[in-house]
Every structure is written in structure tokens, then in C-alpha cells.
C-alpha positions in Angstrom: -1.9 -14.8 -75.7 -0.4 -18.3 -75.8 -1.0 -20.6 -78.7 -0.8 -24.3 -77.7 -0.3 -26.8 -80.5 -0.6 -30.6 -80.2 -0.7 -33.3 -82.9 -1.9 -36.9 -83.1 -1.9 -39.4 -85.9 -4.2 -42.3 -86.6 -4.1 -45.4 -88.7 -6.6 -45.2 -91.7 -9.2 -47.5 -90.0 -9.4 -45.2 -87.0 -9.3 -41.7 -88.6 -13.0 -41.0 -88.9 -13.8 -42.5 -85.4 -11.1 -40.3 -83.9 -12.4 -37.2 -85.8 -15.9 -37.8 -84.3 -14.5 -38.5 -80.8 -12.4 -35.3 -80.9 -15.0 -33.0 -82.3 -18.1 -34.4 -80.6 -16.8 -35.5 -77.2 -13.3 -34.3 -76.3 -13.4 -30.7 -77.5 -16.9 -30.0 -76.0 -15.8 -31.6 -72.8 -12.7 -29.4 -72.6 -14.9 -26.3 -73.1 -17.4 -27.5 -70.5 -14.6 -27.5 -67.9 -14.7 -23.8 -68.0 -11.0 -23.3 -67.7 -10.3 -19.7 -66.9 -8.2 -18.1 -69.7 -9.0 -20.6 -72.4 -10.1 -18.5 -75.3 -10.4 -20.8 -78.3 -10.0 -24.4 -79.3 -9.6 -25.4 -82.9 -9.6 -28.9 -84.3 -7.8 -29.4 -87.6 -7.4 -32.5 -89.8 -4.5 -32.5 -92.3 -5.6 -32.0 -95.9 -5.6 -35.2 -98.0 -3.7 -33.2 -100.7 -0.7 -33.3 -98.3 -1.2 -36.6 -96.6 -2.3 -39.8 -98.2 -5.4 -40.9 -96.3 -4.4 -44.5 -97.0 -1.4 -43.9 -94.7 -3.6 -42.4 -91.9 -4.6 -39.0 -90.7 -2.9 -36.2 -88.8 -4.9 -34.1 -86.4 -3.9 -30.8 -84.8 -5.5 -29.0 -81.9 -4.8 -25.3 -81.6 -5.8 -23.8 -78.3 -5.5 -20.1 -77.4 -4.9 -19.2 -73.7 -4.5 -15.8 -72.0 -1.3 -16.8 -70.2 0.7 -19.8 -69.0 -1.2 -19.9 -65.7 -4.3 -20.8 -67.8 -2.3 -23.5 -69.7 -1.3 -24.9 -66.3 -4.9 -24.9 -65.1 -5.9 -26.8 -68.2 -3.1 -29.5 -67.9 -3.3 -29.8 -64.1 0.2 -28.7 -63.6 3.0 -29.1 -66.2 2.1 -26.7 -69.0 4.0 -28.8 -71.6 2.2 -32.1 -70.8 -0.1 -33.4 -73.4 -3.7 -34.1 -72.3 -4.9 -37.2 -74.1 -7.9 -39.1 -72.7 -7.8 -42.9 -72.7 -10.5 -43.2 -75.4 -8.3 -41.0 -77.7 -5.2 -43.1 -76.9 -7.1 -46.2 -78.0 -7.5 -44.7 -81.5 -4.2 -42.9 -82.0 -1.2 -44.6 -83.5 1.1 -41.9 -82.0 0.8 -38.5 -80.6 2.9 -35.6 -79.2 3.9 -36.3 -75.6 4.4 -32.6 -75.1 2.6 -29.7 -76.6 4.3 -26.7 -78.3 3.6 -23.2 -77.1 4.0 -19.9 -78.9 3.5 -16.3 -77.7 1.3 -14.3 -80.0 3.2 -11.3 -81.5 0.6 -9.9 -83.9 -2.7 -10.9 -85.6 -3.5 -9.7 -89.1 -6.9 -10.4 -90.7 -7.5 -10.0 -94.4 -11.2 -9.1 -94.0 -11.1 -6.4 -91.4 -10.5 -3.5 -93.8 -7.8 -2.0 -91.6 -4.2 -1.5 -92.4 -1.8 -3.5 -90.3 -1.4 -2.0 -86.8 -4.7 0.0 -87.1 -7.5 -0.4 -84.7 
């Protein structure tokens, strides 16, 4: 599995509008594309305990893909290229031009009742 991470930052005045755009329009539209190999899309907003909302907000998307071919299918070619629709660009003060990718090595869940490596 491949974990794809991308971050974008907004000015304070645009944070809630971008949050709505990302969660109500962009993320559902990505899933509606039916990209083979896309397993999960998470949208995260940085905690106000770590980032003063008066300075803006940071958003992170975490997407899980089966392999790099699936990532390339999502981006339309270059797997490292960020995919930022024009409406998002209008609200973001800055964003990652390239996504970061990590190969999943292990997953441990606190609530599965299994010791690490079991099941």
C-alpha cells in the first residue's frame, strides 16, 4: 500500500470555506471518479492547539492506494504531481506542489485485541 500525503494552507478568512469545499465537493468528486486502487481518502485539519487559527489553517489529505500505478491513474501521469482544482487554488494561500509518498510497512490497531503480527 502507498500512502500519499499532501498539505495546503489557508488564510484565516478562507479556512472554513476551504474546509467545506474539500469535504463536500473535492473529496466526494475524487471518490466518484472510481480510480482503481484508491482505497481511502482522509481529510484532516490541523488542531488549533498546534496552529493559531488567527494565522490560518493547515489541511492534510491522506490517500491510500494499492500501488504507484493507481497513484499515476489518479494524477493523470506523474505520481508526485499535486492535484489541486482551480476552486481550491482560489482559497489556498500556499500548497505542496508535489505530494509525498510512503510505502506501508505495518499497521497496528489498538482496538483489534490481537498482539502485533497476529491475524
